[in-house]
N, C-alpha and C positions, 0 to 999 in steps of 0.2 A: 699656363699651369706651372706651379713650382715643383721642385723635386719631391716634396712630401705629398703632393696631390691636392692641396687646397687651392681654391679659386676665390677671387674677391669680386664682390658686387660693388660697383662704384656709382656715385651720383653724377649729375651733369657737370660737376666741377672736378671730377676725377678723385674725389675723396672716398676712401674705402668705408662702406657702410654696413657690410655684411660679409660673411665668409661661407663658402661651401666646402665641407670636408668629406672625405671618403667615410662611408658609414662605419667601417671598422674603427677608424681613428676617433670618430665621435663617441662610439660605444666605449672605447677605452678611456676617454676623458670622463665620461659619465661614471664609470667604475672607479676611477681615481678620486673623483669628487665624493662619491659615496664612502670610500675608504677613509678619506680625510674627515668626513662628518662623523664617522664612527669613532675615530681617534679623538676628535674634539669632545664627543659625548663622554668618553671613558677616561678622559684626562685625569680626573680626580680619584679614580678607583685605586685602591692599594695594589702595589705590584708584589709579585712573588719571585723568589730566587729560582735559578735554573734547576737546581736539584729538586726543589719542591714541584716545579713544573713537570719534570721527568717522572716523579713519583705519581703524580695525578694522572698522567697520560700514557704511562707504559702499558703495553699490551701483553 
């Protein structure tokens, strides 16, 4: 097992064919992928300045 906890499944030739990750690490990767998908979807949306953002979201 490596320092980060992943384990590799190898074939009869010793080639890595799969990986076993700790569940928390897998969940974090899934969250990161979701966040990147959201960023990609919203890439063409107009942006606003920080002052406008503060006005909209002040409590």
